[in-house]
Each structure stands twice: as structure tokens, then as C-alpha cells.
MINU-979385 format. One record per residue: residue number from 1; residue in one letter; chain; x, y, z of N, C-alpha, C in turn. Coordinates in Angstrom, 2 decimals. Example, Ala and Ser with C-alpha at 12.3 -4.5 7.8 and 13.67 -1.06 7.14 Angstrom:
// residues 2
@nr 1, rest A, kette A, n.east 13.19, n.north -5.69, n.up 7.80, ca.east 12.30, ca.north -4.50, ca.up 7.80, c.east 13.20, c.north -3.30, c.up 7.80
@nr 2, rest S, kette A, n.east 12.85, n.north -2.25, n.up 7.08, ca.east 13.67, ca.north -1.06, ca.up 7.14, c.east 12.90, c.north 0.03, c.up 7.87
// end
This chain:
// residues 133
@nr 1, rest M, kette A, n.east 105.45, n.north 89.91, n.up 74.52, ca.east 104.04, ca.north 89.58, ca.up 74.65, c.east 103.48, c.north 90.26, c.up 75.89
@nr 2, rest P, kette A, n.east 102.50, n.north 91.14, n.up 75.72, ca.east 101.91, ca.north 91.82, ca.up 76.88, c.east 101.33, c.north 90.81, c.up 77.88
@nr 3, rest N, kette A, n.east 101.47, n.north 91.12, n.up 79.14, ca.east 100.94, ca.north 90.23, ca.up 80.17, c.east 100.32, c.north 91.05, c.up 81.28
@nr 4, rest A, kette A, n.east 99.09, n.north 91.48, n.up 81.07, ca.east 98.31, ca.north 92.17, ca.up 82.10, c.east 97.26, c.north 91.19, c.up 82.60
@nr 5, rest R, kette A, n.east 97.02, n.north 91.21, n.up 83.90, ca.east 96.03, ca.north 90.31, ca.up 84.49, c.east 95.50, c.north 90.92, c.up 85.77
@nr 6, rest L, kette A, n.east 94.31, n.north 90.49, n.up 86.14, ca.east 93.76, ca.north 90.92, ca.up 87.41, c.east 94.46, c.north 90.15, c.up 88.52
@nr 7, rest G, kette A, n.east 94.68, n.north 90.82, n.up 89.63, ca.east 95.31, ca.north 90.20, ca.up 90.78, c.east 94.71, c.north 90.76, c.up 92.06
@nr 8, rest R, kette A, n.east 95.29, n.north 90.38, n.up 93.17, ca.east 94.83, ca.north 90.84, ca.up 94.48, c.east 96.02, c.north 91.37, c.up 95.27
@nr 9, rest E, kette A, n.east 95.80, n.north 92.47, n.up 95.96, ca.east 96.81, ca.north 93.00, ca.up 96.87, c.east 96.21, c.north 93.08, c.up 98.27
@nr 10, rest L, kette A, n.east 97.07, n.north 93.11, n.up 99.25, ca.east 96.66, ca.north 93.33, ca.up 100.63, c.east 97.00, c.north 94.76, c.up 100.99
@nr 11, rest S, kette A, n.east 96.13, n.north 95.39, n.up 101.77, ca.east 96.44, ca.north 96.73, ca.up 102.28, c.east 96.10, c.north 96.77, c.up 103.76
@nr 12, rest F, kette A, n.east 96.93, n.north 97.49, n.up 104.50, ca.east 96.73, ca.north 97.65, ca.up 105.94, c.east 97.59, c.north 98.80, c.up 106.42
@nr 13, rest S, kette A, n.east 97.30, n.north 99.27, n.up 107.62, ca.east 98.12, ca.north 100.31, ca.up 108.22, c.east 98.34, c.north 99.97, c.up 109.69
@nr 14, rest A, kette A, n.east 99.34, n.north 100.63, n.up 110.26, ca.east 99.70, ca.north 100.41, ca.up 111.66, c.east 100.39, c.north 101.67, c.up 112.16
@nr 15, rest P, kette A, n.east 100.37, n.north 101.89, n.up 113.46, ca.east 101.14, ca.north 103.02, ca.up 113.99, c.east 102.61, c.north 102.88, c.up 113.58
@nr 16, rest D, kette A, n.east 103.17, n.north 103.95, n.up 113.06, ca.east 104.55, ca.north 103.91, ca.up 112.57, c.east 105.53, c.north 103.83, c.up 113.72
@nr 17, rest K, kette A, n.east 106.51, n.north 102.96, n.up 113.58, ca.east 107.59, ca.north 102.86, ca.up 114.57, c.east 108.80, c.north 102.24, c.up 113.93
@nr 18, rest V, kette A, n.east 109.94, n.north 102.48, n.up 114.51, ca.east 111.19, ca.north 101.91, ca.up 114.01, c.east 111.09, c.north 100.38, c.up 114.04
@nr 19, rest G, kette A, n.east 111.46, n.north 99.74, n.up 112.96, ca.east 111.49, ca.north 98.29, ca.up 112.88, c.east 110.18, c.north 97.63, c.up 112.48
@nr 20, rest L, kette A, n.east 109.14, n.north 98.42, n.up 112.21, ca.east 107.84, ca.north 97.85, ca.up 111.86, c.east 107.93, c.north 96.98, c.up 110.60
@nr 21, rest L, kette A, n.east 108.51, n.north 97.51, n.up 109.53, ca.east 108.62, ca.north 96.74, ca.up 108.29, c.east 109.46, c.north 95.49, c.up 108.50
@nr 22, rest N, kette A, n.east 110.51, n.north 95.58, n.up 109.30, ca.east 111.32, ca.north 94.40, ca.up 109.60, c.east 110.48, c.north 93.35, c.up 110.31
@nr 23, rest G, kette A, n.east 109.68, n.north 93.76, n.up 111.27, ca.east 108.83, ca.north 92.81, ca.up 112.00, c.east 107.82, c.north 92.13, c.up 111.09
@nr 24, rest I, kette A, n.east 107.17, n.north 92.92, n.up 110.24, ca.east 106.18, ca.north 92.37, ca.up 109.32, c.east 106.83, c.north 91.42, c.up 108.32
@nr 25, rest S, kette A, n.east 107.94, n.north 91.86, n.up 107.72, ca.east 108.59, ca.north 91.02, ca.up 106.71, c.east 109.15, c.north 89.74, c.up 107.32
@nr 26, rest T, kette A, n.east 109.64, n.north 89.81, n.up 108.55, ca.east 110.14, ca.north 88.62, ca.up 109.23, c.east 109.02, c.north 87.63, c.up 109.52
@nr 27, rest E, kette A, n.east 107.89, n.north 88.12, n.up 110.02, ca.east 106.74, ca.north 87.26, ca.up 110.30, c.east 106.25, c.north 86.57, c.up 109.03
@nr 28, rest L, kette A, n.east 106.17, n.north 87.32, n.up 107.93, ca.east 105.73, ca.north 86.73, ca.up 106.66, c.east 106.73, c.north 85.69, c.up 106.17
@nr 29, rest A, kette A, n.east 108.01, n.north 86.00, n.up 106.26, ca.east 109.05, ca.north 85.05, ca.up 105.84, c.east 108.99, c.north 83.77, c.up 106.67
@nr 30, rest N, kette A, n.east 108.81, n.north 83.92, n.up 107.97, ca.east 108.73, ca.north 82.76, ca.up 108.86, c.east 107.54, c.north 81.87, c.up 108.52
@nr 31, rest A, kette A, n.east 106.50, n.north 82.47, n.up 107.93, ca.east 105.32, ca.north 81.71, ca.up 107.52, c.east 105.45, c.north 81.17, c.up 106.10
@nr 32, rest G, kette A, n.east 106.59, n.north 81.43, n.up 105.45, ca.east 106.82, ca.north 80.95, ca.up 104.10, c.east 106.15, c.north 81.79, c.up 103.02
@nr 33, rest V, kette A, n.east 105.82, n.north 83.04, n.up 103.35, ca.east 105.16, ca.north 83.94, ca.up 102.40, c.east 106.20, c.north 84.88, c.up 101.80
@nr 34, rest N, kette A, n.east 106.25, n.north 84.92, n.up 100.47, ca.east 107.14, ca.north 85.84, ca.up 99.78, c.east 106.40, c.north 87.14, c.up 99.48
@nr 35, rest V, kette A, n.east 107.02, n.north 88.27, n.up 99.77, ca.east 106.49, ca.north 89.56, ca.up 99.38, c.east 106.97, c.north 89.81, c.up 97.96
@nr 36, rest V, kette A, n.east 106.06, n.north 89.77, n.up 97.00, ca.east 106.39, ca.north 89.91, ca.up 95.59, c.east 106.69, c.north 91.37, c.up 95.25
@nr 37, rest T, kette A, n.east 105.84, n.north 92.26, n.up 95.73, ca.east 106.07, ca.north 93.70, ca.up 95.59, c.east 105.34, c.north 94.42, c.up 96.71
@nr 38, rest V, kette A, n.east 105.88, n.north 95.57, n.up 97.10, ca.east 105.30, ca.north 96.30, ca.up 98.23, c.east 105.42, c.north 97.80, c.up 98.01
@nr 39, rest C, kette A, n.east 104.42, n.north 98.51, n.up 98.47, ca.east 104.45, ca.north 99.96, ca.up 98.57, c.east 104.22, c.north 100.26, c.up 100.05
@nr 40, rest A, kette A, n.east 105.11, n.north 101.00, n.up 100.66, ca.east 104.98, ca.north 101.34, ca.up 102.07, c.east 105.38, c.north 102.79, c.up 102.27
@nr 41, rest Y, kette A, n.east 104.59, n.north 103.50, n.up 103.04, ca.east 104.90, ca.north 104.90, ca.up 103.32, c.east 104.30, c.north 105.30, c.up 104.66
@nr 42, rest S, kette A, n.east 104.86, n.north 106.35, n.up 105.24, ca.east 104.39, ca.north 106.86, ca.up 106.52, c.east 103.70, c.north 108.19, c.up 106.30
@nr 43, rest M, kette A, n.east 102.55, n.north 108.37, n.up 106.96, ca.east 101.83, ca.north 109.63, ca.up 106.86, c.east 101.08, c.north 109.86, c.up 108.17
@nr 44, rest E, kette A, n.east 101.35, n.north 110.99, n.up 108.77, ca.east 100.66, ca.north 111.40, ca.up 110.00, c.east 100.73, c.north 110.33, c.up 111.09
@nr 45, rest G, kette A, n.east 101.91, n.north 109.72, n.up 111.23, ca.east 102.13, ca.north 108.75, ca.up 112.30, c.east 101.67, c.north 107.34, c.up 112.01
@nr 46, rest N, kette A, n.east 101.14, n.north 107.11, n.up 110.81, ca.east 100.73, ca.north 105.76, ca.up 110.43, c.east 101.58, c.north 105.24, c.up 109.29
@nr 47, rest A, kette A, n.east 101.95, n.north 103.98, n.up 109.38, ca.east 102.63, ca.north 103.30, ca.up 108.28, c.east 101.56, c.north 102.62, c.up 107.45
@nr 48, rest N, kette A, n.east 101.56, n.north 102.88, n.up 106.16, ca.east 100.56, ca.north 102.34, ca.up 105.25, c.east 101.23, c.north 101.38, c.up 104.28
@nr 49, rest F, kette A, n.east 100.62, n.north 100.22, n.up 104.07, ca.east 101.20, ca.north 99.17, ca.up 103.24, c.east 100.21, c.north 98.70, c.up 102.19
@nr 50, rest M, kette A, n.east 100.72, n.north 98.45, n.up 101.00, ca.east 100.01, ca.north 97.73, ca.up 99.94, c.east 101.01, c.north 96.71, c.up 99.43
@nr 51, rest M, kette A, n.east 100.60, n.north 95.45, n.up 99.36, ca.east 101.55, ca.north 94.43, ca.up 98.92, c.east 100.86, c.north 93.29, c.up 98.20
@nr 52, rest V, kette A, n.east 101.60, n.north 92.72, n.up 97.27, ca.east 101.22, ca.north 91.49, ca.up 96.60, c.east 102.15, c.north 90.42, c.up 97.14
@nr 53, rest T, kette A, n.east 101.57, n.north 89.30, n.up 97.54, ca.east 102.38, ca.north 88.23, ca.up 98.12, c.east 102.19, c.north 86.93, c.up 97.35
@nr 54, rest S, kette A, n.east 103.01, n.north 85.96, n.up 97.68, ca.east 102.89, ca.north 84.64, ca.up 97.06, c.east 101.70, c.north 83.87, c.up 97.60
@nr 55, rest D, kette A, n.east 101.17, n.north 84.28, n.up 98.76, ca.east 100.04, ca.north 83.58, ca.up 99.39, c.east 99.27, c.north 84.58, c.up 100.25
@nr 56, rest N, kette A, n.east 98.32, n.north 85.27, n.up 99.62, ca.east 97.58, ca.north 86.32, ca.up 100.34, c.east 96.78, c.north 85.76, c.up 101.52
@nr 57, rest A, kette A, n.east 96.25, n.north 84.56, n.up 101.40, ca.east 95.46, ca.north 83.99, ca.up 102.50, c.east 96.35, c.north 83.78, c.up 103.74
@nr 58, rest K, kette A, n.east 97.52, n.north 83.20, n.up 103.53, ca.east 98.43, ca.north 82.97, ca.up 104.65, c.east 98.95, c.north 84.30, c.up 105.19
@nr 59, rest A, kette A, n.east 99.26, n.north 85.25, n.up 104.30, ca.east 99.73, ca.north 86.56, ca.up 104.74, c.east 98.66, c.north 87.27, c.up 105.58
@nr 60, rest T, kette A, n.east 97.42, n.north 87.18, n.up 105.15, ca.east 96.32, ca.north 87.79, ca.up 105.91, c.east 96.22, c.north 87.18, c.up 107.30
@nr 61, rest E, kette A, n.east 96.35, n.north 85.88, n.up 107.37, ca.east 96.31, ca.north 85.17, ca.up 108.66, c.east 97.43, c.north 85.68, c.up 109.58
@nr 62, rest V, kette A, n.east 98.64, n.north 85.79, n.up 109.05, ca.east 99.79, ca.north 86.26, ca.up 109.83, c.east 99.56, c.north 87.69, c.up 110.30
@nr 63, rest L, kette A, n.east 99.11, n.north 88.55, n.up 109.40, ca.east 98.91, ca.north 89.97, ca.up 109.74, c.east 97.77, c.north 90.17, c.up 110.73
@nr 64, rest K, kette A, n.east 96.69, n.north 89.42, n.up 110.57, ca.east 95.57, ca.north 89.53, ca.up 111.52, c.east 95.97, c.north 89.03, c.up 112.90
@nr 65, rest A, kette A, n.east 96.85, n.north 88.03, n.up 112.96, ca.east 97.34, ca.north 87.54, ca.up 114.25, c.east 98.12, c.north 88.63, c.up 114.98
@nr 66, rest K, kette A, n.east 98.67, n.north 89.58, n.up 114.23, ca.east 99.39, ca.north 90.72, ca.up 114.82, c.east 98.46, c.north 91.93, c.up 114.96
@nr 67, rest E, kette A, n.east 97.16, n.north 91.68, n.up 114.84, ca.east 96.10, ca.north 92.68, ca.up 115.04, c.east 96.08, c.north 93.79, c.up 113.99
@nr 68, rest H, kette A, n.east 96.50, n.north 93.46, n.up 112.76, ca.east 96.36, ca.north 94.40, ca.up 111.65, c.east 95.03, c.north 94.14, c.up 110.97
@nr 69, rest E, kette A, n.east 94.33, n.north 95.22, n.up 110.64, ca.east 93.09, ca.north 95.10, ca.up 109.87, c.east 93.48, c.north 95.08, c.up 108.40
@nr 70, rest V, kette A, n.east 93.30, n.north 93.93, n.up 107.77, ca.east 93.77, ca.north 93.72, ca.up 106.40, c.east 92.60, c.north 93.75, c.up 105.43
@nr 71, rest K, kette A, n.east 92.78, n.north 94.48, n.up 104.34, ca.east 91.80, ca.north 94.49, ca.up 103.25, c.east 92.46, c.north 93.86, c.up 102.03
@nr 72, rest E, kette A, n.east 91.67, n.north 93.18, n.up 101.24, ca.east 92.17, ca.north 92.62, ca.up 99.99, c.east 91.48, c.north 93.36, c.up 98.85
@nr 73, rest N, kette A, n.east 92.28, n.north 93.87, n.up 97.92, ca.east 91.77, ca.north 94.71, ca.up 96.84, c.east 92.12, c.north 94.13, c.up 95.49
@nr 74, rest E, kette A, n.east 91.21, n.north 94.30, n.up 94.52, ca.east 91.52, ca.north 93.92, ca.up 93.14, c.east 92.47, c.north 94.95, c.up 92.55
@nr 75, rest V, kette A, n.east 93.47, n.north 94.46, n.up 91.84, ca.east 94.44, ca.north 95.32, ca.up 91.15, c.east 94.76, c.north 94.71, c.up 89.80
@nr 76, rest V, kette A, n.east 95.48, n.north 95.47, n.up 89.00, ca.east 96.03, ca.north 94.97, ca.up 87.75, c.east 97.51, c.north 94.69, c.up 87.98
@nr 77, rest L, kette A, n.east 97.96, n.north 93.53, n.up 87.56, ca.east 99.37, ca.north 93.16, ca.up 87.59, c.east 99.84, c.north 93.17, c.up 86.14
@nr 78, rest Y, kette A, n.east 100.95, n.north 93.87, n.up 85.89, ca.east 101.41, ca.north 94.03, ca.up 84.51, c.east 102.92, c.north 93.87, c.up 84.45
@nr 79, rest D, kette A, n.east 103.36, n.north 92.95, n.up 83.62, ca.east 104.79, ca.north 92.76, ca.up 83.39, c.east 105.22, c.north 93.73, c.up 82.30
@nr 80, rest L, kette A, n.east 106.08, n.north 94.66, n.up 82.67, ca.east 106.50, ca.north 95.72, ca.up 81.76, c.east 107.96, c.north 95.55, c.up 81.39
@nr 81, rest E, kette A, n.east 108.24, n.north 95.54, n.up 80.09, ca.east 109.60, ca.north 95.44, ca.up 79.60, c.east 110.44, c.north 96.61, c.up 80.13
@nr 82, rest N, kette A, n.east 111.68, n.north 96.33, n.up 80.50, ca.east 112.58, ca.north 97.36, ca.up 81.02, c.east 113.27, c.north 98.06, c.up 79.86
@nr 83, rest K, kette A, n.east 112.63, n.north 99.10, n.up 79.35, ca.east 113.23, ca.north 99.88, ca.up 78.26, c.east 112.72, c.north 101.31, c.up 78.32
@nr 84, rest V, kette A, n.east 113.47, n.north 102.19, n.up 77.74, ca.east 113.10, ca.north 103.61, ca.up 77.71, c.east 111.73, c.north 103.77, c.up 77.06
@nr 85, rest G, kette A, n.east 110.85, n.north 104.51, n.up 77.72, ca.east 109.53, ca.north 104.82, ca.up 77.17, c.east 108.46, c.north 103.78, c.up 77.43
@nr 86, rest A, kette A, n.east 108.78, n.north 102.69, n.up 78.10, ca.east 107.79, ca.north 101.63, ca.up 78.32, c.east 106.60, c.north 102.12, c.up 79.14
@nr 87, rest I, kette A, n.east 106.87, n.north 102.87, n.up 80.20, ca.east 105.76, ca.north 103.38, ca.up 81.02, c.east 104.94, c.north 104.39, c.up 80.22
@nr 88, rest A, kette A, n.east 105.60, n.north 105.22, n.up 79.43, ca.east 104.88, ca.north 106.20, ca.up 78.60, c.east 103.93, c.north 105.49, c.up 77.64
@nr 89, rest G, kette A, n.east 104.40, n.north 104.44, n.up 77.01, ca.east 103.55, ca.north 103.69, ca.up 76.08, c.east 102.37, c.north 103.05, c.up 76.79
@nr 90, rest M, kette A, n.east 102.62, n.north 102.46, n.up 77.95, ca.east 101.56, ca.north 101.82, ca.up 78.72, c.east 100.50, c.north 102.84, c.up 79.14
@nr 91, rest T, kette A, n.east 100.95, n.north 103.95, n.up 79.70, ca.east 100.00, ca.north 104.94, ca.up 80.20, c.east 99.25, c.north 105.65, c.up 79.08
@nr 92, rest K, kette A, n.east 99.85, n.north 105.76, n.up 77.90, ca.east 99.13, ca.north 106.33, ca.up 76.76, c.east 97.97, c.north 105.44, c.up 76.36
@nr 93, rest K, kette A, n.east 98.21, n.north 104.12, n.up 76.31, ca.east 97.13, ca.north 103.18, ca.up 75.99, c.east 95.98, c.north 103.33, c.up 76.98
@nr 94, rest L, kette A, n.east 96.31, n.north 103.44, n.up 78.25, ca.east 95.27, ca.north 103.57, ca.up 79.27, c.east 94.53, c.north 104.89, c.up 79.13
@nr 95, rest A, kette A, n.east 95.26, n.north 105.98, n.up 78.94, ca.east 94.63, ca.north 107.29, ca.up 78.80, c.east 93.74, c.north 107.34, c.up 77.56
@nr 96, rest D, kette A, n.east 94.20, n.north 106.79, n.up 76.45, ca.east 93.40, ca.north 106.77, ca.up 75.22, c.east 92.10, c.north 105.99, c.up 75.41
@nr 97, rest A, kette A, n.east 92.12, n.north 105.00, n.up 76.29, ca.east 90.93, ca.north 104.19, ca.up 76.59, c.east 90.12, c.north 104.77, c.up 77.75
@nr 98, rest E, kette A, n.east 90.53, n.north 105.94, n.up 78.23, ca.east 89.87, ca.north 106.63, ca.up 79.35, c.east 89.88, c.north 105.79, c.up 80.64
@nr 99, rest V, kette A, n.east 90.99, n.north 105.10, n.up 80.83, ca.east 91.22, ca.north 104.37, ca.up 82.08, c.east 92.09, c.north 105.28, c.up 82.95
@nr 100, rest N, kette A, n.east 91.58, n.north 105.64, n.up 84.11, ca.east 92.28, ca.north 106.53, ca.up 85.03, c.east 92.90, c.north 105.71, c.up 86.16
@nr 101, rest M, kette A, n.east 94.20, n.north 105.82, n.up 86.33, ca.east 94.90, ca.north 105.09, ca.up 87.39, c.east 94.72, c.north 105.80, c.up 88.72
@nr 102, rest D, kette A, n.east 94.34, n.north 105.04, n.up 89.74, ca.east 94.19, ca.north 105.58, ca.up 91.09, c.east 95.53, c.north 105.62, c.up 91.82
@nr 103, rest Y, kette A, n.east 96.32, n.north 104.55, n.up 91.67, ca.east 97.67, ca.north 104.50, ca.up 92.22, c.east 98.45, c.north 103.44, c.up 91.47
@nr 104, rest F, kette A, n.east 99.79, n.north 103.48, n.up 91.68, ca.east 100.69, ca.north 102.69, ca.up 90.86, c.east 101.97, c.north 102.44, c.up 91.65
@nr 105, rest Y, kette A, n.east 102.45, n.north 101.22, n.up 91.66, ca.east 103.75, ca.north 100.91, ca.up 92.25, c.east 104.29, c.north 99.63, c.up 91.60
@nr 106, rest G, kette A, n.east 105.53, n.north 99.29, n.up 91.86, ca.east 106.05, ca.north 98.08, ca.up 91.26, c.east 107.49, c.north 97.80, c.up 91.60
@nr 107, rest T, kette A, n.east 107.97, n.north 96.72, n.up 91.01, ca.east 109.35, ca.north 96.32, ca.up 91.17, c.east 110.18, c.north 96.98, c.up 90.08
@nr 108, rest T, kette A, n.east 111.48, n.north 96.88, n.up 90.19, ca.east 112.34, ca.north 97.33, ca.up 89.11, c.east 112.66, c.north 96.14, c.up 88.23
@nr 109, rest G, kette A, n.east 112.91, n.north 96.40, n.up 86.97, ca.east 113.28, ca.north 95.34, ca.up 86.05, c.east 114.77, c.north 95.35, c.up 85.79
@nr 110, rest T, kette A, n.east 115.20, n.north 94.41, n.up 85.02, ca.east 116.58, ca.north 94.36, ca.up 84.54, c.east 116.49, c.north 94.22, c.up 83.02
@nr 111, rest P, kette A, n.east 117.61, n.north 94.37, n.up 82.33, ca.east 117.55, ca.north 94.15, ca.up 80.88, c.east 117.00, c.north 92.77, c.up 80.51
@nr 112, rest E, kette A, n.east 117.18, n.north 91.80, n.up 81.39, ca.east 116.73, ca.north 90.43, ca.up 81.12, c.east 115.35, c.north 90.12, c.up 81.68
@nr 113, rest A, kette A, n.east 114.86, n.north 90.92, n.up 82.61, ca.east 113.59, ca.north 90.60, ca.up 83.28, c.east 112.68, c.north 91.83, c.up 83.34
@nr 114, rest A, kette A, n.east 111.41, n.north 91.58, n.up 83.16, ca.east 110.42, ca.north 92.66, ca.up 83.20, c.east 110.19, c.north 93.12, c.up 84.64
@nr 115, rest A, kette A, n.east 109.72, n.north 94.34, n.up 84.75, ca.east 109.26, ca.north 94.86, ca.up 86.04, c.east 107.82, c.north 94.39, c.up 86.25
@nr 116, rest L, kette A, n.east 107.43, n.north 94.18, n.up 87.48, ca.east 106.04, ca.north 93.88, ca.up 87.80, c.east 105.40, c.north 95.16, c.up 88.32
@nr 117, rest L, kette A, n.east 104.43, n.north 95.68, n.up 87.59, ca.east 103.71, ca.north 96.88, ca.up 88.01, c.east 102.37, c.north 96.48, c.up 88.60
@nr 118, rest V, kette A, n.east 101.97, n.north 97.19, n.up 89.62, ca.east 100.69, ca.north 96.97, ca.up 90.29, c.east 99.95, c.north 98.29, c.up 90.27
@nr 119, rest F, kette A, n.east 98.69, n.north 98.27, n.up 89.81, ca.east 97.91, ca.north 99.50, ca.up 89.87, c.east 96.43, c.north 99.19, c.up 89.99
@nr 120, rest S, kette A, n.east 95.71, n.north 100.20, n.up 90.44, ca.east 94.25, ca.north 100.14, ca.up 90.49, c.east 93.74, c.north 101.31, c.up 89.67
@nr 121, rest S, kette A, n.east 92.58, n.north 101.13, n.up 89.06, ca.east 92.05, ca.north 102.15, ca.up 88.18, c.east 90.53, c.north 102.22, c.up 88.30
@nr 122, rest N, kette A, n.east 89.95, n.north 103.13, n.up 87.51, ca.east 88.50, ca.north 103.24, ca.up 87.49, c.east 87.85, c.north 102.07, c.up 86.75
@nr 123, rest N, kette A, n.east 88.65, n.north 101.24, n.up 86.05, ca.east 88.11, ca.north 100.08, ca.up 85.35, c.east 89.25, c.north 99.07, c.up 85.11
@nr 124, rest N, kette A, n.east 89.49, n.north 98.22, n.up 86.10, ca.east 90.61, ca.north 97.28, ca.up 86.02, c.east 90.45, c.north 96.28, c.up 84.89
@nr 125, rest A, kette A, n.east 89.24, n.north 95.79, n.up 84.66, ca.east 89.03, ca.north 94.81, ca.up 83.59, c.east 89.34, c.north 95.43, c.up 82.23
@nr 126, rest K, kette A, n.east 88.92, n.north 96.67, n.up 82.02, ca.east 89.21, ca.north 97.35, ca.up 80.76, c.east 90.71, c.north 97.59, c.up 80.61
@nr 127, rest A, kette A, n.east 91.38, n.north 97.92, n.up 81.71, ca.east 92.83, ca.north 98.13, ca.up 81.67, c.east 93.54, c.north 96.87, c.up 81.20
@nr 128, rest V, kette A, n.east 93.13, n.north 95.72, n.up 81.71, ca.east 93.74, ca.north 94.45, ca.up 81.30, c.east 93.50, c.north 94.22, c.up 79.82
@nr 129, rest E, kette A, n.east 92.28, n.north 94.44, n.up 79.38, ca.east 91.95, ca.north 94.26, ca.up 77.96, c.east 92.79, c.north 95.16, c.up 77.06
@nr 130, rest V, kette A, n.east 92.89, n.north 96.43, n.up 77.42, ca.east 93.63, ca.north 97.41, ca.up 76.62, c.east 95.12, c.north 97.06, c.up 76.58
@nr 131, rest L, kette A, n.east 95.70, n.north 96.69, n.up 77.71, ca.east 97.12, ca.north 96.40, ca.up 77.77, c.east 97.49, c.north 95.10, c.up 77.06
@nr 132, rest N, kette A, n.east 96.56, n.north 94.19, n.up 76.96, ca.east 96.83, ca.north 92.91, ca.up 76.29, c.east 96.50, c.north 92.95, c.up 74.80
@nr 133, rest A, kette A, n.east 95.94, n.north 94.06, n.up 74.31, ca.east 95.55, ca.north 94.16, ca.up 72.89, c.east 96.78, c.north 94.32, c.up 72.01
// end
């Protein structure tokens, strides 16, 4: 059963340094916030993060206390079966509906559990409709 839905992610950046992700993940864990999925990369001396958490309000509070400027963005959350061709099938549906993905990241799945994909597009509501059809 397809399961696409609108969700919210947090995004922020910070000067890149050794141990930054450890510090952030430890602070969130200490506050009881689970990082459900994360995309993190370094570019031109900045560490950039996009993450979905179990409690975005509490995560925002923790991150702002560490002087991070946090933005909350609408995204599509999609549970994708772990099988050959699953991403191809999903992206074909989106392309056929003229939904253009801006970015995409997610967890890995297992044979028993779906992967959680996170993406933003030119029309998130339409993406949810198309993927759930």
C-alpha cells in the first residue's frame, strides 16, 4: 500500500569542524529527540543539514540554543518498498505527472521494512496524490 504524505524537515548550516555531527546528534538525543533521517554534507567550509526528527519543535529549540538558524520546510515523506526498480517506478510516476524533484534523500530499507524517502518538488501535494494513486 503506497504511503506518501506531506511532512516537515529542518534545515540549517554551521561552520564545518570535526565532531560537529556528534555534538548535534548528542544534544538532540539528550533532549529525547530521535533523528528519523538526515542528509548532511560539507561545502565550502560549511556543514549543511536537512533532517526529519521525531519532534521538530523540540529539535528546533535545541538547535537554536546552540545558535543555529533553523528553517522548517515542507517535504514529501514516502515509504518505499525495498526491491529492485522501486525508485525507478516511483520517479516515473512523478515524471509522468510533471513533478520535478528538487532534492531527495532517505534511509535504507531491509527486505522486511520499507525505506523512508524524503524529497521536495515543484508540487509536493501533487506528488503525494500521484504516489498514493
